[in-house]
C-alpha positions as CSV (number, residue, x, y, z in Angstrom):
1,M,0.0,0.0,0.0
2,D,1.5,3.4,-1.0
3,I,0.7,6.1,1.5
4,N,1.9,9.6,0.6
5,C,2.6,10.7,4.3
6,H,5.8,12.4,5.5
7,I,7.0,10.4,8.5
8,P,8.3,13.1,10.8
9,P,11.4,12.8,13.1
10,Q,10.8,10.9,16.3
11,T,11.1,14.2,18.3
12,A,8.3,16.0,16.3
13,A,4.9,16.1,18.1
14,P,1.5,17.6,16.9
15,T,0.6,21.1,18.1
16,T,-3.0,20.0,18.3
17,A,-2.5,17.1,20.8
18,Q,-1.8,17.5,24.5
19,P,0.7,15.1,26.4
20,D,-1.1,12.0,27.7
21,R,-4.2,12.4,25.7
22,L,-5.2,10.1,22.7
23,W,-5.3,11.4,19.3
24,K,-7.9,11.7,17.0
25,A,-7.4,10.8,13.3
26,Q,-7.0,14.6,12.4
27,N,-4.0,14.6,15.1
28,V,-2.4,11.5,13.4
29,A,-3.0,13.1,9.8
30,H,-1.4,16.4,11.2
31,Y,1.6,14.5,12.8
32,L,2.2,12.5,9.5
33,G,1.4,15.5,7.1
34,C,-1.3,13.7,5.3
35,S,-5.0,13.6,4.9
36,V,-7.6,12.0,7.3
37,R,-8.4,9.6,4.4
38,E,-4.9,8.5,4.2
39,T,-4.9,7.9,8.0
40,R,-7.9,5.5,7.6
41,D,-5.9,3.7,4.9
42,L,-3.1,3.3,7.6
43,R,-5.7,1.9,10.0
44,L,-6.8,-0.7,7.3
45,A,-3.0,-1.4,6.9
46,G,-2.6,-2.2,10.7
47,L,-2.1,0.9,12.4
48,P,-3.5,0.1,16.0
49,T,-6.5,2.0,17.3
50,I,-8.4,2.2,20.5
51,K,-12.2,2.2,20.4
52,V,-14.1,4.2,22.9
53,R,-17.7,3.2,22.2
54,H,-18.2,4.5,18.6
55,L,-15.0,6.7,18.6
56,V,-11.7,5.7,17.1
57,R,-8.7,7.1,18.9
58,F,-5.0,6.6,18.7
59,D,-2.3,6.3,21.4
60,P,0.7,8.6,20.3
61,E,3.3,6.5,21.5
62,V,1.8,3.3,19.7
63,V,1.5,5.3,16.5
64,K,5.3,6.4,16.6
65,A,6.3,3.0,17.3
66,W,4.2,1.4,14.7
67,L,5.6,4.1,12.3
68,R,9.2,3.2,13.3
69,E,8.4,-0.6,12.5
70,Q,7.1,0.3,9.1
71,T,10.3,2.1,7.9
72,V,12.8,0.0,5.8
């Protein structure tokens, strides 16, 4: 799957999320520099999520670790 996202350096953090908070798809998209649609495609490719009732959220540390595993 070809996703046109920029994988930022490990030290970068989105300005829209606060520490110790779960990210929304918009936060992940901002962090990666891609669209929310591409974030959905990443979920389908295995990006781990947390379901809170009907809401989909992302643990920032898990997202970063998953991205590191995807780089070749």
